[in-house]
C-alpha positions in Angstrom: -101.9 -95.7 -55.0 -101.5 -94.2 -58.6 -103.7 -92.1 -60.5 -103.0 -91.4 -64.3 -99.3 -92.6 -63.5 -98.8 -90.5 -60.4 -98.7 -91.8 -56.9 -100.5 -89.9 -54.4 -99.8 -90.0 -50.5 -103.4 -90.4 -49.6 -102.2 -91.3 -45.8 -99.9 -88.2 -45.6 -103.0 -86.1 -46.7 -105.0 -87.5 -43.8 -102.7 -86.7 -41.2 -102.4 -83.3 -42.5 -106.0 -83.0 -42.2 -106.3 -84.5 -38.8 -103.4 -82.6 -37.2 -104.3 -79.2 -35.8 -101.9 -76.2 -35.5 -100.4 -75.2 -32.1 -103.1 -72.7 -31.0 -101.7 -69.2 -31.3 -101.1 -67.2 -28.1 -102.9 -63.6 -27.6 -101.1 -60.8 -28.0 -99.2 -59.2 -24.9 -100.5 -55.7 -24.6 -99.3 -54.4 -21.4 -102.0 -53.6 -18.8 -104.3 -55.7 -20.8 -105.9 -59.1 -20.0 -107.3 -61.5 -23.0 -109.6 -64.4 -23.1 -108.4 -67.6 -24.9 -109.3 -67.5 -28.7 -112.3 -69.0 -29.6 -114.1 -70.2 -32.8 -117.4 -70.2 -34.5 -119.4 -72.4 -36.5 -119.0 -70.0 -39.6 -115.3 -71.1 -40.0 -112.0 -71.1 -38.3 -111.8 -67.8 -36.6 -109.8 -68.9 -33.3 -106.2 -68.6 -34.5 -106.0 -72.3 -35.9 -104.9 -72.8 -40.1 -106.9 -75.1 -41.9 -105.5 -78.0 -43.2 -104.2 -77.8 -46.8 -106.3 -78.7 -49.8 -104.8 -81.6 -51.4 -106.2 -82.8 -54.6 -105.0 -85.8 -56.8 -103.9 -84.1 -60.4 -106.0 -85.3 -63.5 -103.9 -84.7 -66.1 -101.1 -87.5 -65.5 -98.4 -85.2 -65.2 -96.5 -84.1 -62.2 -98.3 -81.5 -60.1 -97.0 -77.9 -60.9 -95.2 -76.0 -57.9 -96.9 -73.8 -55.9 -96.4 -70.2 -56.9 -93.3 -68.5 -55.3 -93.5 -64.9 -55.9 -96.5 -63.8 -58.2 -99.6 -64.0 -55.3 -100.3 -62.4 -52.1 -100.0 -64.2 -49.1 -103.0 -65.2 -47.3 -103.8 -63.2 -44.3 -102.7 -64.8 -41.2 -105.5 -66.5 -39.0 -107.3 -64.1 -36.3 -105.7 -64.8 -33.0 -108.7 -64.3 -30.6 -107.2 -61.1 -29.4 -108.8 -58.5 -31.2 -107.8 -54.6 -31.2 -107.3 -53.6 -27.5 -109.9 -50.9 -26.3 -108.3 -47.4 -26.7 -106.8 -46.3 -23.2 -109.2 -43.5 -21.5 -108.1 -40.0 -22.3 -106.7 -38.3 -19.2 -108.6 -35.7 -17.6 -108.2 -32.1 -17.4 -104.6 -31.0 -15.8 -105.0 -30.5 -12.1 -106.1 -26.8 -11.0 -103.9 -25.4 -8.2 -105.2 -22.7 -5.7 -103.5 -20.9 -3.3 -105.5 -19.5 -0.7 -104.8 -16.3 1.5 -107.7 -16.3 4.1 -106.0 -13.5 6.2 -104.8 -10.2 5.1 -102.0 -8.1 6.3 -104.3 -6.3 9.0 -105.1 -9.9 10.1 -108.6 -9.9 9.0 -110.5 -12.5 7.1 -110.6 -12.1 3.3 -111.6 -14.1 0.1 -115.1 -15.3 1.8 -113.5 -16.2 5.2 -115.1 -15.5 8.1 -114.4 -15.9 12.3 -116.7 -18.8 13.9 -117.6 -18.5 17.4 -116.7 -18.3 20.0 -114.0 -15.8 19.6 -111.3 -16.8 20.8 -111.7 -20.6 20.8 -109.3 -21.3 23.4 -105.3 -20.6 24.0 -102.6 -22.6 22.2 -99.3 -23.3 23.3 -96.9 -22.5 20.2 -93.4 -23.1 21.6 -92.9 -26.0 19.2 -94.5 -24.4 16.4 -93.5 -25.4 12.9 -94.1 -24.0 9.3 -97.6 -25.4 8.1 -96.6 -28.0 5.5 -99.7 -26.8 3.4 -98.1 -23.5 2.9 -96.5 -22.2 0.1 -94.7 -19.2 1.6 -93.2 -18.5 4.9 -95.5 -17.3 7.9 -97.9 -19.5 8.0 -98.2 -22.1 11.3 -99.2 -25.4 12.6 -99.0 -25.5 16.5 -100.7 -27.0 19.2 -102.3 -30.6 19.8 -103.6 -32.4 16.6 -107.1 -32.5 18.1 -107.1 -28.3 17.6 -106.4 -28.9 13.8 -104.3 -25.4 14.0 -102.0 -26.7 11.1 -103.0 -23.9 8.3 -103.0 -20.6 10.7 -102.6 -17.2 9.9 -101.0 -14.8 12.6 -102.2 -11.6 13.8 -99.7 -8.7 13.4 -99.3 -8.4 17.1 -98.3 -12.1 16.8 -100.2 -12.7 19.9 -103.0 -14.7 17.9 -103.8 -17.2 15.4 -106.8 -17.8 12.9 -106.8 -21.4 11.7 -108.7 -22.4 8.7 -111.1 -25.9 8.8 -111.2 -26.4 5.1 -111.4 -24.6 1.7 -114.9 -25.2 1.3 -116.3 -24.1 4.8 -114.2 -21.1 4.7 -114.4 -20.5 8.5 -111.3 -19.5 10.6 -111.2 -20.1 14.1 -109.2 -17.6 16.5 -106.7 -18.8 19.1 -104.6 -16.4 21.5 -101.3 -18.0 21.8 -99.0 -17.8 24.8 -96.2 -16.9 24.7 -96.2 -14.6 21.6 -95.3 -16.2 17.9 -91.8 -16.2 16.8 -91.3 -15.6 13.1 -91.4 -18.9 10.8 -90.2 -19.6 7.8 -91.6 -22.1 4.7 -91.7 -25.7 4.9 -89.5 -27.2 2.0 -92.0 -29.5 0.2 -95.6 -28.1 0.5 -98.4 -30.7 0.3 -101.7 -29.9 -0.2 -104.1 -28.5 2.5 -107.0 -30.2 0.7 -108.1 -32.0 -2.7 -111.3 -32.1 -4.5 -111.4 -35.5 -6.3 -112.8 -36.0 -9.9 -115.8 -38.0 -8.6 -116.4 -34.9 -6.3 -115.6 -36.0 -3.0 -113.4 -33.4 -1.1 -110.6 -34.8 1.1 -108.5 -32.9 3.9 -104.9 -33.4 4.9 -104.5 -35.5 8.2 -103.7 -33.7 11.3 -102.4 -36.7 13.8 -104.5 -38.6 15.5 -105.1 -42.7 15.5 -106.3 -43.9 12.4 -107.2 -47.5 11.2 -104.9 -49.9 9.2 -104.6 -52.3 6.1 -102.9 -55.3 5.6 -100.9 -53.9 3.0 -99.4 -51.6 4.8 -100.8 -48.2 3.5 -101.8 -45.4 6.0 -104.1 -42.6 5.7 -103.3 -39.4 4.3 -106.4 -37.3 3.9 -109.6 -37.6 5.3 -112.9 -37.5 2.6 -116.4 -37.0 2.3 -118.8 -39.3 1.0 -118.0 -42.2 2.9 -115.4 -44.0 4.7 -112.8 -44.1 1.9 -109.4 -41.9 2.6 -106.4 -40.9 0.4 -103.9 -43.5 1.3 -99.8 -43.5 1.0 -97.1 -46.1 1.7 -95.9 -45.4 5.6 -92.5 -44.4 4.3 -93.4 -42.3 1.4 -93.1 -38.3 1.6 -96.5 -37.6 -0.4 -99.7 -39.3 -1.3 -100.1 -37.4 -4.2 -99.0 -38.4 -7.5 -97.9 -35.4 -9.3 -95.7 -37.1 -12.4 -98.6 -35.7 -15.0 -100.6 -32.7 -15.2 -103.3 -34.6 -14.0 -102.8 -35.5 -10.5 -103.8 -38.4 -9.0 -104.3 -40.5 -5.5 -105.0 -44.0 -4.1 -108.3 -44.2 -2.6 -109.5 -46.7 -0.2 -111.0 -47.9 3.5 -109.0 -48.3 6.8 -109.9 -50.8 9.3 -109.3 -51.7 12.7 -106.8 -54.7 13.2 -104.9 -54.3 9.7 -107.8 -56.0 7.8 -107.4 -57.3 4.1 -108.8 -54.7 1.4 -108.9 -54.7 -2.2 -106.1 -52.4 -3.8 -107.0 -49.0 -3.7 -108.6 -47.3 -6.6 -106.5 -44.6 -8.4 -108.4 -41.4 -8.6 -107.7 -38.1 -10.5 -107.6 -34.7 -8.4 -109.8 -32.0 -9.8 -108.5 -29.2 -7.5 -105.5 -28.6 -5.1 -105.6 -25.9 -2.6 -102.7 -24.5 -0.6 -102.2 -21.5 1.8 -99.9 -18.7 1.6 -99.4 -15.3 3.6 -100.6 -11.9 2.0 
């Protein structure tokens, strides 16, 4: 068709109007999930480019070419992803507290007290090992797991142990030992005796015993207050605590009988980590 001596390709214009652009993909932000782009009735906001506006010339001449360098290019169409939400700021650095519950004379200190009966019973410490929650030599772990004698301070005569329950209760159980204790060193890589989590839960390190399981193979490392969840770790891991940043973190979730399926554990920050030491 000719208008004013110029041929206009109406069919090509219609094809351009009716043909949509390929749908743009959302930005790939690590760790984020974006919903597909959507458009509103007010205009094309979902990532598609509007069809070009083709108008027949009215002056009989050849249409002027599009400007090549003078104008500002149009802003790209929105992609639908928007600006990702800012990552939450990390919490305060984990506080590390080392407790010396017994003085050099074998007496409770720092708010710790002896519980009754005194002594509770007698432990065999022939196979004693260094407490894995101690940052110094001279803290013992001995006896059966049921005794929870894994953080124990010796008396000066090495004939008894004062064993801590946890950092919050601050009670000590006295056990006589037979034969007397031999000197003991320090564990190579101490693990916290207990953890206070950012949500207020208090978790104490596991001392053997039979716990439940999970289909993902994670095992219990710390028992916690406030429900059935425990601190978890892989069965072959050396620690349950991620100390790669100033704010330590642990994985928390449930255990069950028969290795049931559970959702992935939650990552929770550690507010305070407690260790033991000799005076």
